[in-house]
N, C-alpha and C positions, 0 to 999 in steps of 0.2 A: 888441203890444199894438194894440187899433185903437180909433182914438178914436170917439167920438159922430159921428154924424151921417156917417159913413165909410159910402160905397155902392161896394163892386168893380164893375169894368167887367162890362157884360152879357156872356154868352158869347155865341159864335157857334152857331148851330144844329148840333145834332149832339155839340157837346163838353160838357165837364163846366163847371160854373159856378165853380169854384175848383180849384186843382191838388189832386191827392192830397195827404192830409197826416196818413196813420196813420203813426205813427213807433213804434220801440220802443226802450227803453233796456236795456243790458246790465248787471245787477249781481249779483256773486255768485253766478253758474248761473243767474239767473231773469230772464226778459225781463219788462220793466215797460211796459204799453202808456201811452200819453202822451194825454191828452184836449184836446178842444176845447170850449168852449163857443160856442153858435152861436146867431143871432136871425136867423129866416125872415120874410118880409114878403108878403103876399098884397096886389097892389096892386088887384085885382079887388074884393076884399072889405073893403079897409082892416084886415086883421087882421095880429098879429104872434104871433111863437110862440118859444119860447126853448127849447133843449134841449141835452144833453150828448153826447159820443159819441168814440171813438177811430178811427172811420171815416166819415168826414164824406161822402165820396161816396157810400157804401152809403147811410147815412141819408137824404141828400138823395132818393137816387132812390125810397126809400122812402115818404117826405113826397111826392112829385111824381107817382110812376107805380105803384110795387107795392104799395103799402099799400091793403087793402080797407076797413078799419075804422079807427076812431081820429077824434078831432076835426080832425086836419089833413086828413083826404081830403075834409072838407066845402068846404075854402076854397081849393083849388087854382085855379091855380098859386101854387107858392112861389117867393122867390127869397132867397139870403144877402146879409143886410145889414150884418153883422156877426160877427167871428170873435174870439175869445179863447182863446191857446194856456195851459192850465193846466199843462202837463207832468205828469209820473208822478202819480198819486194813491196816497197812503201807506194 
């Protein structure tokens, strides 16, 4: 659990902002993806965004580089300021 006000250290240029977090649990022959809730902050625009994903690195790249439409595209660059591991969703 990440406490309010926690800001992870800034990443070095060319590295991922946080370690890879995609996890899977194995239960009765099925893989169950575990999910994270994340909060992004755009210092340049003073905006926050909350999302949920099972692939934080891919989603972060989508928000900052790959995406071509949507709300977050207008307020780049983003940084991850909070993570909460939800575990597997039922």
